[in-house]
Every structure is written in C-alpha cells, then in structure tokens.
Backbone as a chain_set.jsonl record, in Angstrom:
{"seq": "MLSHAEIWGALDRLATKQSISPSRLARDAGLDATSFNKSKRITSSGKPRWPSTESISKVLRTVGMDFEDFASMAKNKGATGPAIPVIGLAQAGDEGYFDDAGFPCGGSWEDVRIPGELDDNVYALEIAGDSMDPVFRAGDKVLVAPNATVRRGDRVVVKTNAGEVMAKELRKLTEAVVELVSLNTEYEDRTLARQDIQWIGRIIWVSQ", "coords": {"N": [[99.136, -40.777, -30.982], [100.023, -40.552, -27.622], [98.305, -41.374, -24.667], [97.4, -39.856, -21.497], [97.175, -41.817, -19.46], [98.61, -43.903, -20.671], [101.25, -42.927, -20.824], [101.949, -42.516, -18.106], [101.58, -45.116, -17.265], [103.617, -46.385, -18.688], [105.876, -45.305, -17.471], [105.575, -46.407, -14.946], [105.849, -49.147, -15.59], [108.426, -49.113, -16.54], [109.867, -48.536, -14.229], [109.285, -50.863, -12.807], [110.524, -52.718, -14.447], [113.141, -52.121, -13.863], [113.242, -53.091, -11.376], [112.623, -51.381, -9.265], [110.964, -48.743, -7.401], [108.563, -46.257, -8.652], [109.195, -43.847, -7.389], [111.883, -44.174, -6.715], [112.904, -44.395, -9.287], [112.46, -41.793, -10.235], [114.126, -40.368, -8.474], [116.65, -41.464, -9.116], [116.946, -40.379, -11.58], [117.508, -37.804, -11.041], [115.421, -36.243, -10.252], [112.79, -34.849, -8.155], [111.829, -37.019, -5.536], [109.133, -37.436, -5.284], [108.021, -36.942, -7.708], [106.808, -38.762, -9.474], [104.744, -39.792, -8.056], [101.506, -41.22, -7.518], [99.618, -39.452, -6.604], [100.383, -37.1, -7.727], [99.542, -37.113, -10.295], [97.098, -36.25, -10.985], [95.445, -33.155, -10.882], [94.398, -30.94, -8.184], [91.95, -30.076, -8.961], [91.012, -32.116, -10.419], [91.964, -32.52, -12.986], [94.003, -34.052, -15.545], [97.479, -34.399, -14.872], [100.431, -34.111, -16.589], [103.58, -35.788, -17.037], [106.603, -33.922, -17.451], [108.333, -33.281, -20.548], [111.022, -32.969, -20.141], [111.419, -34.378, -17.756], [110.816, -37.003, -18.567], [112.806, -37.322, -20.481], [115.125, -37.232, -18.886], [114.781, -39.538, -17.36], [114.83, -41.553, -19.339], [117.408, -41.242, -20.308], [118.822, -41.978, -18.053], [118.196, -44.705, -17.726], [118.993, -45.702, -20.115], [117.356, -45.9, -22.432], [115.713, -45.343, -25.557], [113.343, -42.941, -26.942], [111.573, -44.095, -28.726], [111.408, -46.799, -27.97], [110.33, -46.404, -25.474], [107.847, -45.325, -26.162], [106.735, -47.546, -27.43], [106.528, -49.238, -25.238], [104.639, -47.804, -23.803], [102.434, -48.161, -25.406], [102.012, -50.765, -25.028], [103.437, -52.474, -26.684], [105.749, -53.741, -26.32], [106.174, -56.429, -25.647], [107.188, -58.455, -27.572], [109.115, -60.254, -28.003], [111.095, -63.267, -27.589], [109.516, -66.454, -26.747], [109.143, -67.282, -23.416], [109.586, -69.799, -20.98], [107.153, -70.385, -18.406], [105.956, -70.901, -15.11], [103.777, -71.353, -12.249], [104.661, -69.955, -9.053], [104.078, -71.565, -6.883], [104.212, -74.087, -7.964], [106.868, -74.376, -8.413], [108.426, -75.668, -6.529], [107.989, -78.301, -6.953], [108.992, -81.54, -8.193], [110.625, -82.093, -11.353], [110.401, -79.741, -12.823], [112.728, -78.25, -12.806], [116.263, -78.636, -13.411], [119.173, -79.864, -11.602], [120.785, -77.627, -11.51], [119.15, -75.489, -11.554], [117.941, -74.793, -13.951], [115.241, -74.55, -16.326], [113.322, -77.455, -17.109], [111.762, -80.343, -18.669], [108.365, -80.761, -19.972], [106.115, -79.316, -19.184], [105.74, -76.632, -19.005], [104.209, -73.391, -19.453], [104.117, -70.44, -21.573], [105.452, -67.086, -21.922], [105.575, -63.932, -23.563], [108.416, -61.945, -23.957], [110.179, -58.833, -24.101], [113.068, -58.195, -26.18], [116.431, -59.641, -26.569], [117.355, -62.647, -25.062], [119.003, -64.856, -22.735], [118.945, -68.323, -23.448], [118.249, -69.923, -21.29], [116.686, -68.485, -19.574], [113.742, -68.046, -17.625], [110.287, -67.711, -16.487], [108.488, -67.01, -13.475], [105.309, -67.167, -12.017], [103.936, -65.089, -9.647], [102.43, -65.92, -6.53], [100.173, -65.404, -3.804], [100.901, -63.18, -0.962], [103.454, -62.73, -0.039], [105.471, -61.324, -1.276], [104.618, -58.771, -1.569], [105.073, -55.178, -1.287], [106.347, -55.181, -3.694], [106.323, -57.31, -5.611], [103.366, -58.622, -6.856], [100.538, -60.847, -6.504], [100.067, -62.758, -9.393], [101.852, -61.311, -10.941], [104.557, -61.782, -13.221], [107.767, -62.87, -12.847], [110.92, -62.598, -14.3], [113.526, -64.849, -14.481], [117.002, -65.291, -14.369], [119.065, -67.832, -14.464], [121.761, -68.027, -15.085], [122.876, -65.609, -14.513], [125.094, -63.47, -12.7], [124.823, -63.035, -9.216], [124.391, -60.382, -6.886], [124.806, -58.431, -3.893], [121.814, -56.89, -2.888], [120.376, -57.563, -5.124], [117.253, -58.741, -6.46], [116.092, -61.943, -5.986], [115.356, -65.403, -6.823], [115.142, -68.22, -4.872], [115.839, -71.64, -4.365], [115.561, -74.19, -2.049], [117.235, -77.176, -0.824], [115.275, -78.65, 0.326], [113.086, -78.178, -1.193], [111.701, -75.803, -0.97], [110.677, -72.726, -2.382], [111.44, -69.367, -2.874], [111.053, -65.811, -3.268], [113.14, -63.159, -2.796], [115.18, -60.444, -1.456], [118.64, -60.255, -1.923], [120.876, -60.082, 0.67], [123.328, -60.895, 1.694], [125.955, -62.976, 0.576], [127.956, -65.66, 0.933], [130.528, -68.218, 0.995], [129.594, -69.817, 2.953], [127.109, -68.957, 3.97], [123.829, -67.603, 3.253], [122.053, -64.656, 3.23], [118.813, -63.408, 3.269], [116.449, -60.904, 2.467], [113.132, -60.239, 3.266], [110.608, -59.149, 1.045], [108.116, -58.317, 1.784], [107.381, -56.82, 4.731], [105.982, -58.081, 6.718], [106.717, -60.644, 6.731], [109.303, -62.835, 7.835], [112.86, -62.227, 7.581], [115.36, -64.318, 6.06], [117.994, -66.553, 6.921], [120.21, -68.737, 5.575], [122.088, -71.759, 5.399], [124.662, -72.142, 3.035], [124.989, -74.668, 1.971], [122.488, -75.707, 2.117], [121.059, -74.741, 0.049], [119.786, -75.175, -3.155], [119.788, -73.774, -5.625], [120.269, -70.384, -6.872], [118.654, -67.791, -8.541], [118.785, -64.796, -10.446], [116.413, -62.155, -10.501], [115.423, -60.485, -13.327], [113.528, -59.028, -14.668], [110.156, -57.86, -14.652], [106.797, -58.607, -15.271], [103.768, -57.008, -15.205]], "CA": [[99.19, -39.908, -29.803], [99.999, -41.272, -26.364], [97.375, -40.818, -23.691], [97.881, -39.593, -20.138], [97.296, -43.105, -18.764], [99.653, -44.709, -21.311], [102.567, -42.413, -20.459], [102.202, -42.846, -16.702], [101.705, -46.571, -17.194], [104.942, -46.75, -19.185], [106.842, -44.96, -16.425], [105.435, -47.427, -13.899], [106.423, -50.396, -16.077], [109.872, -48.914, -16.631], [110.37, -48.702, -12.861], [109.174, -52.284, -12.496], [111.566, -53.402, -15.215], [114.401, -51.893, -13.159], [113.046, -53.64, -10.022], [112.596, -50.285, -8.305], [109.69, -48.031, -7.343], [108.563, -45.016, -9.431], [109.892, -42.807, -6.625], [113.323, -44.408, -6.89], [113.201, -44.072, -10.68], [112.543, -40.338, -10.307], [115.315, -39.942, -7.741], [117.834, -41.853, -9.886], [117.045, -39.488, -12.744], [117.809, -36.447, -10.582], [114.16, -35.528, -10.013], [112.236, -34.996, -6.811], [111.365, -38.397, -5.347], [107.662, -37.496, -5.358], [107.589, -36.495, -9.044], [105.979, -39.758, -10.157], [103.703, -40.305, -7.159], [100.171, -41.259, -8.13], [98.884, -38.252, -6.185], [100.828, -35.977, -8.562], [99.127, -37.34, -11.675], [95.825, -35.555, -11.156], [95.458, -31.908, -10.123], [93.372, -30.83, -7.14], [90.659, -29.836, -9.619], [90.611, -33.33, -11.126], [92.478, -32.558, -14.352], [95.228, -34.854, -15.678], [98.77, -33.722, -14.863], [101.336, -34.907, -17.407], [105.012, -35.623, -16.744], [107.225, -33.03, -18.428], [109.238, -33.928, -21.502], [112.348, -32.965, -19.517], [111.452, -35.478, -16.795], [110.893, -38.253, -19.321], [114.131, -37.369, -21.102], [116.115, -37.565, -17.848], [114.581, -40.94, -17.0], [115.286, -42.402, -20.434], [118.872, -41.167, -20.338], [119.318, -42.718, -16.891], [118.046, -46.161, -17.909], [119.552, -46.097, -21.407], [116.287, -46.259, -23.359], [115.322, -44.251, -26.437], [111.926, -42.618, -26.822], [110.799, -45.034, -29.534], [111.133, -47.967, -27.13], [109.421, -45.96, -24.408], [106.515, -45.208, -26.76], [106.244, -48.906, -27.626], [106.132, -49.715, -23.922], [103.396, -47.114, -23.456], [101.363, -48.747, -26.213], [102.021, -52.206, -24.746], [103.952, -53.185, -27.857], [107.108, -54.194, -26.021], [106.299, -57.864, -25.399], [107.158, -59.136, -28.866], [110.349, -61.018, -28.092], [110.987, -64.722, -27.578], [108.63, -67.085, -25.776], [109.895, -67.699, -22.241], [108.805, -70.733, -20.171], [106.639, -69.806, -17.168], [105.092, -71.699, -14.251], [103.422, -70.699, -11.007], [105.656, -70.09, -7.998], [103.712, -72.682, -6.024], [104.64, -75.311, -8.636], [108.315, -74.387, -8.613], [109.055, -76.593, -5.606], [107.721, -79.681, -7.354], [110.008, -82.189, -9.016], [110.378, -82.195, -12.788], [110.396, -78.455, -13.509], [114.091, -77.732, -12.866], [117.348, -79.585, -13.189], [119.889, -79.591, -10.361], [121.438, -76.321, -11.579], [118.138, -74.436, -11.542], [117.467, -74.467, -15.288], [113.946, -75.178, -16.611], [113.359, -78.701, -17.866], [110.448, -80.964, -18.763], [107.486, -80.215, -20.997], [104.857, -78.849, -18.601], [105.765, -75.177, -18.867], [103.515, -72.524, -20.393], [105.116, -69.476, -21.999], [105.089, -65.677, -21.931], [106.419, -63.183, -24.488], [109.243, -60.972, -23.264], [110.927, -58.037, -25.068], [114.521, -58.24, -26.217], [117.171, -60.89, -26.727], [117.626, -63.178, -23.741], [119.636, -66.155, -22.582], [117.995, -69.413, -23.679], [117.881, -70.569, -20.038], [115.816, -67.607, -18.797], [112.357, -68.504, -17.487], [109.458, -66.829, -15.666], [107.654, -67.57, -12.415], [104.148, -66.348, -11.703], [103.849, -64.894, -8.202], [101.181, -66.253, -5.853], [100.175, -64.996, -2.412], [101.283, -61.799, -0.656], [104.744, -62.675, 0.655], [106.381, -60.434, -1.979], [104.065, -57.42, -1.6], [104.349, -54.589, -2.41], [107.196, -55.148, -4.894], [105.732, -58.26, -6.543], [102.004, -58.947, -6.432], [99.99, -62.083, -7.058], [99.798, -62.638, -10.826], [103.031, -60.792, -11.638], [105.508, -62.773, -13.722], [109.151, -62.42, -12.69], [111.839, -63.269, -15.216], [114.673, -65.315, -13.698], [118.169, -65.66, -15.172], [119.901, -68.695, -13.631], [123.175, -67.854, -15.416], [123.334, -64.272, -14.144], [125.799, -63.304, -11.427], [124.002, -62.367, -8.206], [125.132, -59.491, -6.005], [124.038, -57.848, -2.803], [120.784, -55.956, -3.329], [119.59, -58.144, -6.213], [116.058, -59.538, -6.185], [116.454, -63.293, -6.42], [114.531, -66.557, -6.499], [115.994, -69.22, -4.229], [115.237, -72.94, -4.086], [116.335, -74.951, -1.071], [117.283, -78.62, -1.053], [114.025, -79.214, 0.827], [112.033, -77.919, -2.166], [111.074, -74.498, -0.753], [111.055, -71.711, -3.357], [111.076, -68.047, -2.361], [111.603, -64.632, -3.941], [113.552, -62.2, -1.777], [116.323, -59.608, -1.819], [119.888, -60.817, -1.412], [121.622, -59.168, 1.536], [124.692, -61.376, 1.882], [126.22, -64.275, -0.044], [129.322, -66.13, 1.147], [130.645, -69.65, 0.762], [128.956, -70.548, 4.051], [125.767, -68.507, 4.36], [123.065, -66.704, 2.391], [121.077, -63.871, 3.978], [117.76, -62.943, 2.37], [115.528, -59.929, 3.043], [111.765, -60.403, 2.778], [110.073, -57.954, 0.407], [106.981, -57.948, 2.618], [107.913, -56.72, 6.094], [105.234, -58.945, 7.617], [107.375, -61.949, 6.676], [110.638, -62.788, 8.399], [114.036, -62.423, 6.741], [115.859, -65.694, 6.167], [119.421, -66.839, 6.849], [120.319, -70.144, 5.224], [123.415, -72.286, 5.101], [124.844, -72.271, 1.581], [124.855, -76.072, 1.603], [121.063, -76.054, 2.1], [120.445, -74.093, -1.113], [120.008, -75.891, -4.411], [120.214, -72.779, -6.604], [119.814, -68.997, -6.754], [118.536, -67.139, -9.839], [118.515, -63.359, -10.326], [115.242, -61.62, -11.176], [115.899, -59.433, -14.22], [112.412, -58.329, -15.327], [108.844, -58.167, -14.074], [105.628, -58.293, -16.101], [102.623, -56.787, -14.324]], "C": [[99.093, -40.752, -28.539], [99.066, -40.579, -25.383], [98.067, -40.589, -22.351], [98.137, -40.912, -19.399], [98.428, -43.951, -19.339], [101.053, -44.241, -20.894], [102.896, -42.743, -19.003], [102.365, -44.359, -16.527], [103.078, -47.041, -17.649], [106.022, -46.424, -18.161], [106.787, -45.98, -15.285], [106.085, -48.738, -14.328], [107.942, -50.303, -16.199], [110.517, -49.069, -15.251], [110.362, -50.176, -12.476], [110.262, -53.074, -13.206], [112.926, -53.261, -14.55], [114.37, -52.464, -11.747], [113.15, -52.567, -8.951], [111.22, -49.642, -8.323], [109.734, -46.814, -8.262], [109.284, -43.88, -8.715], [111.395, -42.944, -6.78], [113.744, -44.075, -8.318], [113.368, -42.568, -10.844], [113.821, -39.841, -9.647], [116.588, -40.264, -8.511], [118.051, -40.942, -11.088], [117.315, -38.045, -12.34], [116.582, -35.601, -10.339], [113.759, -35.652, -8.553], [111.62, -36.386, -6.674], [109.855, -38.532, -5.454], [107.12, -37.183, -6.749], [106.618, -37.451, -9.711], [104.932, -40.381, -9.23], [102.335, -40.246, -7.825], [99.356, -40.019, -7.771], [99.24, -37.034, -7.028], [100.291, -36.066, -9.993], [97.777, -36.707, -12.015], [95.877, -34.29, -10.312], [94.341, -31.906, -9.085], [91.983, -30.59, -7.723], [90.206, -31.032, -10.452], [91.108, -33.427, -12.557], [93.762, -33.388, -14.409], [96.474, -33.967, -15.629], [99.765, -34.64, -15.565], [102.771, -34.742, -16.919], [105.636, -34.745, -17.82], [108.125, -33.824, -19.374], [110.653, -33.973, -20.941], [112.484, -34.124, -18.534], [111.598, -36.815, -17.502], [112.275, -38.412, -19.942], [115.2, -37.773, -20.094], [116.011, -39.035, -17.455], [115.146, -41.854, -18.077], [116.805, -42.393, -20.548], [119.474, -41.985, -19.201], [119.283, -44.222, -17.116], [118.574, -46.638, -19.256], [118.508, -46.555, -22.407], [115.986, -45.077, -24.267], [113.802, -44.082, -26.404], [111.046, -43.577, -27.629], [110.434, -46.287, -28.73], [110.178, -47.618, -26.004], [107.991, -45.859, -24.943], [105.904, -46.579, -27.006], [105.787, -49.511, -26.307], [104.807, -49.089, -23.512], [102.203, -47.701, -24.205], [101.272, -50.26, -26.032], [102.47, -53.021, -25.94], [105.309, -53.808, -27.587], [107.256, -55.696, -25.939], [106.194, -58.662, -26.684], [108.395, -60.005, -29.064], [110.087, -62.508, -28.023], [109.986, -65.218, -26.549], [109.477, -67.655, -24.645], [109.032, -68.658, -21.431], [108.381, -70.102, -18.855], [105.785, -70.833, -16.43], [104.752, -70.882, -13.023], [104.468, -70.95, -9.939], [105.356, -71.285, -7.109], [104.14, -74.019, -6.63], [106.156, -75.483, -8.633], [109.039, -75.341, -7.666], [108.859, -78.045, -5.974], [108.875, -80.24, -8.185], [109.619, -82.14, -10.494], [110.387, -80.888, -13.54], [111.8, -77.879, -13.686], [115.093, -78.873, -12.799], [118.112, -79.163, -11.934], [120.56, -78.225, -10.337], [120.445, -75.167, -11.601], [117.661, -73.996, -12.9], [116.137, -75.168, -15.546], [114.116, -76.454, -17.423], [111.959, -79.301, -17.884], [109.568, -80.245, -19.765], [106.188, -79.642, -20.48], [104.798, -77.346, -18.401], [104.812, -74.522, -19.858], [104.557, -71.533, -20.919], [104.54, -68.065, -21.946], [106.055, -64.971, -22.868], [107.114, -62.049, -23.753], [110.031, -60.174, -24.299], [112.418, -58.32, -25.018], [115.104, -59.62, -26.419], [117.609, -61.383, -25.348], [118.354, -64.509, -23.819], [118.588, -67.248, -22.758], [117.503, -70.056, -22.389], [116.977, -69.714, -19.152], [114.4, -68.186, -18.765], [111.601, -67.548, -16.581], [108.695, -67.626, -14.623], [106.503, -66.624, -12.161], [103.96, -66.305, -10.191], [102.461, -65.272, -7.688], [101.293, -65.808, -4.401], [100.692, -63.582, -2.229], [102.658, -61.667, -0.023], [105.736, -61.729, -0.012], [105.827, -59.019, -2.11], [105.012, -56.457, -0.868], [105.138, -54.601, -3.714], [106.645, -56.059, -5.976], [104.373, -58.675, -6.0], [101.551, -60.243, -7.091], [99.609, -61.862, -8.516], [100.944, -62.041, -11.611], [103.901, -61.957, -12.107], [106.916, -62.204, -13.607], [110.046, -63.264, -13.581], [113.126, -63.588, -14.463], [115.792, -65.766, -14.638], [119.099, -66.51, -14.324], [121.393, -68.551, -13.912], [123.751, -66.534, -14.915], [124.054, -64.275, -12.795], [124.902, -62.56, -10.45], [124.895, -61.56, -7.278], [124.208, -58.981, -4.91], [123.056, -56.814, -3.346], [119.942, -56.471, -4.476], [118.315, -58.786, -5.671], [116.313, -60.92, -6.784], [115.341, -64.285, -6.105], [115.469, -67.643, -6.003], [115.204, -70.511, -4.049], [116.149, -73.702, -3.138], [116.342, -76.429, -1.446], [116.012, -79.311, -0.589], [112.852, -78.94, -0.104], [111.311, -76.608, -1.966], [111.594, -73.506, -1.782], [110.568, -70.363, -2.853], [111.724, -66.955, -3.203], [111.89, -63.582, -2.881], [114.679, -61.325, -2.306], [117.575, -60.174, -1.163], [120.644, -59.762, -0.597], [123.08, -59.586, 1.674], [124.834, -62.753, 1.257], [127.692, -64.615, 0.157], [129.364, -67.618, 0.833], [129.88, -70.452, 1.809], [127.502, -70.191, 4.272], [125.156, -67.594, 3.308], [122.031, -65.997, 3.256], [120.107, -63.231, 3.003], [116.814, -62.009, 3.118], [114.151, -60.126, 2.431], [111.26, -59.081, 2.199], [108.865, -57.429, 1.163], [107.45, -57.962, 4.069], [107.139, -57.564, 7.101], [105.806, -60.364, 7.64], [108.812, -61.81, 7.155], [111.718, -62.889, 7.316], [114.552, -63.849, 6.977], [117.394, -65.716, 6.092], [119.573, -68.346, 6.674], [121.775, -70.537, 5.027], [123.527, -72.497, 3.591], [124.622, -73.721, 1.133], [123.398, -76.522, 1.539], [120.332, -75.471, 0.899], [120.81, -74.851, -2.377], [120.467, -74.947, -5.51], [119.631, -71.407, -6.29], [119.775, -68.412, -8.154], [118.174, -65.676, -9.66], [117.27, -62.964, -11.11], [115.688, -60.424, -12.027], [114.786, -58.615, -14.845], [111.117, -58.754, -14.67], [107.761, -57.729, -15.033], [104.424, -58.173, -15.18], [101.375, -56.51, -15.132]], "O": [[98.185, -41.571, -28.402], [99.043, -39.352, -25.286], [99.175, -41.07, -22.114], [99.19, -41.094, -18.788], [99.13, -44.637, -18.597], [101.935, -45.062, -20.641], [104.0, -43.199, -18.704], [103.189, -44.816, -15.735], [103.643, -47.974, -17.079], [106.977, -47.184, -18.002], [107.817, -46.365, -14.732], [106.787, -49.373, -13.541], [108.654, -51.284, -15.989], [111.587, -49.665, -15.125], [111.321, -50.676, -11.889], [110.85, -53.991, -12.633], [113.769, -54.153, -14.649], [115.343, -52.343, -11.002], [113.69, -52.801, -7.87], [110.395, -49.969, -9.176], [110.821, -46.368, -8.627], [109.915, -43.042, -9.358], [112.101, -41.951, -6.955], [114.827, -43.531, -8.533], [114.299, -42.111, -11.508], [114.519, -38.989, -10.198], [117.505, -39.445, -8.564], [119.176, -40.755, -11.553], [117.348, -37.157, -13.193], [116.679, -34.379, -10.231], [114.317, -36.458, -7.809], [110.963, -36.871, -7.595], [109.348, -39.629, -5.69], [105.907, -37.159, -6.954], [105.712, -37.025, -10.427], [104.308, -41.383, -9.58], [102.047, -39.333, -8.598], [98.502, -39.586, -8.545], [98.5, -36.05, -7.05], [100.56, -35.186, -10.811], [97.377, -36.641, -13.177], [96.302, -34.332, -9.158], [93.455, -32.76, -9.106], [90.971, -30.86, -7.077], [89.165, -30.988, -11.107], [90.707, -34.34, -13.28], [94.522, -33.426, -13.442], [96.52, -32.914, -16.264], [99.925, -35.8, -15.187], [103.14, -33.671, -16.438], [105.239, -34.818, -18.983], [108.611, -34.902, -19.032], [111.406, -34.905, -21.227], [113.525, -34.778, -18.477], [112.397, -37.658, -17.096], [112.846, -39.502, -19.932], [116.084, -38.569, -20.412], [117.025, -39.7, -17.243], [115.855, -42.814, -17.775], [117.417, -43.418, -20.85], [120.518, -42.613, -19.371], [120.217, -44.934, -16.748], [118.603, -47.841, -19.519], [118.745, -47.503, -23.156], [115.998, -43.932, -23.816], [113.073, -44.945, -25.915], [109.903, -43.837, -27.253], [109.306, -46.774, -28.796], [109.326, -48.421, -25.623], [107.04, -46.256, -24.269], [104.703, -46.768, -26.817], [104.779, -50.215, -26.258], [103.95, -49.761, -22.94], [101.088, -47.729, -23.682], [100.564, -50.948, -26.767], [101.962, -54.114, -26.189], [105.95, -54.339, -28.494], [108.357, -56.209, -26.14], [105.258, -59.438, -26.878], [108.68, -60.438, -30.18], [108.995, -62.969, -28.354], [109.646, -64.509, -25.602], [110.413, -68.417, -24.885], [107.855, -68.373, -21.207], [109.155, -69.364, -18.245], [104.99, -71.547, -17.041], [105.359, -69.84, -12.776], [105.093, -72.01, -9.906], [106.276, -71.949, -6.63], [104.402, -74.975, -5.901], [106.667, -76.586, -8.824], [110.15, -75.779, -7.966], [109.482, -78.929, -5.385], [109.633, -79.489, -8.8], [108.437, -82.144, -10.838], [110.382, -80.892, -14.771], [112.039, -77.105, -14.613], [114.826, -79.926, -12.221], [117.727, -78.197, -11.275], [120.875, -77.712, -9.263], [120.842, -74.003, -11.658], [117.039, -72.941, -13.021], [115.918, -76.269, -15.04], [114.958, -76.52, -18.319], [111.068, -78.817, -17.186], [109.973, -79.236, -20.343], [105.239, -79.489, -21.248], [103.913, -76.84, -17.711], [104.622, -75.022, -20.967], [105.755, -71.751, -20.736], [103.326, -67.867, -21.926], [107.22, -65.356, -22.966], [106.483, -61.287, -23.021], [110.509, -60.748, -25.277], [112.969, -58.642, -23.965], [114.394, -60.625, -26.44], [118.168, -60.62, -24.561], [118.321, -65.195, -24.84], [117.465, -67.114, -22.27], [116.44, -70.678, -22.386], [116.546, -70.167, -18.092], [113.924, -68.743, -19.754], [112.205, -66.666, -15.97], [108.306, -68.77, -14.858], [106.695, -65.41, -12.095], [103.839, -67.341, -9.537], [101.449, -64.982, -8.326], [102.382, -65.829, -3.827], [100.901, -62.859, -3.203], [102.999, -60.598, 0.483], [106.738, -61.36, 0.6], [106.48, -58.153, -2.693], [105.687, -56.868, 0.075], [104.664, -54.093, -4.73], [106.51, -55.647, -7.128], [104.244, -59.035, -4.83], [102.108, -60.675, -8.1], [98.914, -60.9, -8.843], [101.02, -62.231, -12.825], [103.962, -62.997, -11.451], [107.222, -61.172, -14.204], [109.939, -64.49, -13.61], [113.743, -62.699, -13.876], [115.559, -66.523, -15.58], [119.861, -65.961, -13.528], [122.213, -68.913, -13.068], [124.968, -66.353, -14.892], [123.668, -64.992, -11.872], [124.286, -61.559, -10.816], [125.997, -61.98, -6.927], [122.986, -59.093, -5.002], [123.421, -55.966, -4.161], [118.901, -55.89, -4.785], [118.302, -59.312, -4.558], [116.701, -61.043, -7.946], [114.499, -64.045, -5.24], [116.474, -67.946, -6.646], [114.046, -70.487, -3.632], [117.347, -73.843, -3.383], [115.554, -76.874, -2.28], [115.696, -80.413, -1.037], [111.742, -79.407, 0.148], [110.385, -76.307, -2.718], [112.797, -73.439, -2.035], [109.413, -70.229, -2.449], [112.797, -67.145, -3.776], [110.99, -63.163, -2.153], [115.084, -61.449, -3.462], [117.563, -60.528, 0.016], [121.0, -58.698, -1.104], [123.968, -58.738, 1.761], [123.948, -63.598, 1.389], [128.571, -63.942, -0.382], [128.353, -68.207, 0.451], [129.554, -71.619, 1.591], [126.727, -71.036, 4.72], [125.863, -66.906, 2.572], [121.231, -66.643, 3.934], [120.515, -62.593, 2.032], [116.426, -62.281, 4.254], [114.017, -60.176, 1.208], [111.461, -58.021, 2.791], [108.618, -56.223, 1.179], [107.871, -59.002, 4.577], [107.598, -57.744, 8.229], [105.419, -61.182, 8.474], [109.461, -60.793, 6.912], [111.53, -63.536, 6.285], [114.214, -64.49, 7.973], [118.002, -64.992, 5.304], [119.126, -69.13, 7.511], [122.587, -69.746, 4.549], [122.59, -72.975, 2.953], [124.122, -73.963, 0.034], [123.093, -77.577, 0.983], [119.128, -75.676, 0.74], [121.98, -75.133, -2.638], [121.406, -75.251, -6.246], [118.65, -71.276, -5.557], [120.756, -68.519, -8.89], [117.345, -65.343, -8.814], [117.09, -63.389, -12.251], [116.263, -59.467, -11.508], [115.059, -57.603, -15.492], [110.996, -59.88, -14.187], [107.796, -56.613, -15.552], [104.09, -59.114, -14.46], [100.305, -56.298, -14.562]]}, "num_chains": 1, "name": "protein.A"}
C-alpha cells in the first residue's frame, strides 16, 4: 500500500525528472495548475488530501509512464540502474575530470545509481551553492548527457575555456553566440561567444 507521502513524493520526483515544476506537470496533463501545490495536499482541517486516480492517470499518460514504474518511484525503488560517475559541481572546473569533448575521464569519480538504460558517457554533477535555486538545490545530482542534442529551453551544463562550469537554461545557440538564462533570478543571465565555450551537456535527469 502506498502512503500519502509516497504518492505525493513520486509526483514531485516525476516533475523533477521532467525538469519542470509540479504545477507545470499538472498543467501539461490537462489539470488545474494548482492541483499539485503543497497547500492542496492537506485539508483545512489537517487531514491528508490524496491526488485522484484520474489525475495520476492523466499525468502518467502525458509522460509515458506505466503505474508499475510510478509505484516503484513512490517506494524509492527506481534507482536500480547502472552506476553513473558523479563529482561535485565545484570540482568540475578542475583539470583531469573531463576530456576536451566534455566526457568524464580519470579515476577520481564517485558513482550514483540511476534508473534505466543510459549512454555510457552520461555522468552526474552534484549541485553546490544557490545559483540554481529553486530548480536545482545544493546536494541535488543532475544527470548530464554530453552526446545529447541541445535545444532552446533545455537545462544545460556549460564549461568555458577558462574553466568556469555553470548550470543554466539555454535560450539561444548559434555558431557565434550562446545565451544562457540563470535559474536563480538573483544571478545574471550570461551571453558567451561560442568560441569561449569548451562544451555544453544537456541535463536529462535530477536526483533530489
């Protein structure tokens, strides 16, 4: 039997996996944008309010997940896939962790278990600081796919030739320039010359 907390937790993790908010997840499924708000999870009298089976069904159909996988996510049984290399974001600018194409190299990586079949070159970065709040928080692990095609609106990790590593949203990518939107509005957006960027990797999954 799934508990109230497990079901809501699974919906939150499902939204995170899609790199969107629970409100956006609800809206994409054709529900009211406030359906999954934390304030809606407890009644005014303090009793647990459960998401309807119809709401869950619409969400799962939207993201292409069956209920068995959703139940495994609710029970925290989803992270049984391959071991993925992971380092802290602050370390990512150091030499020896990546090759020139942005693939992990060297033997100083730890690892994290991720669900599903993934490209052998996928790796994870552990977020530090508050520059990615509220989307990514300190301690979150973001899964980066250096082989994946990046498009406008993608969450990406970028490393400059100067060794700076940042996680932002891609607004524009041309042969000459890259425009990046800061996830935390207290930090400035960035516009960089393409020639100043060593590599860009798309964020495909988040572990919180």
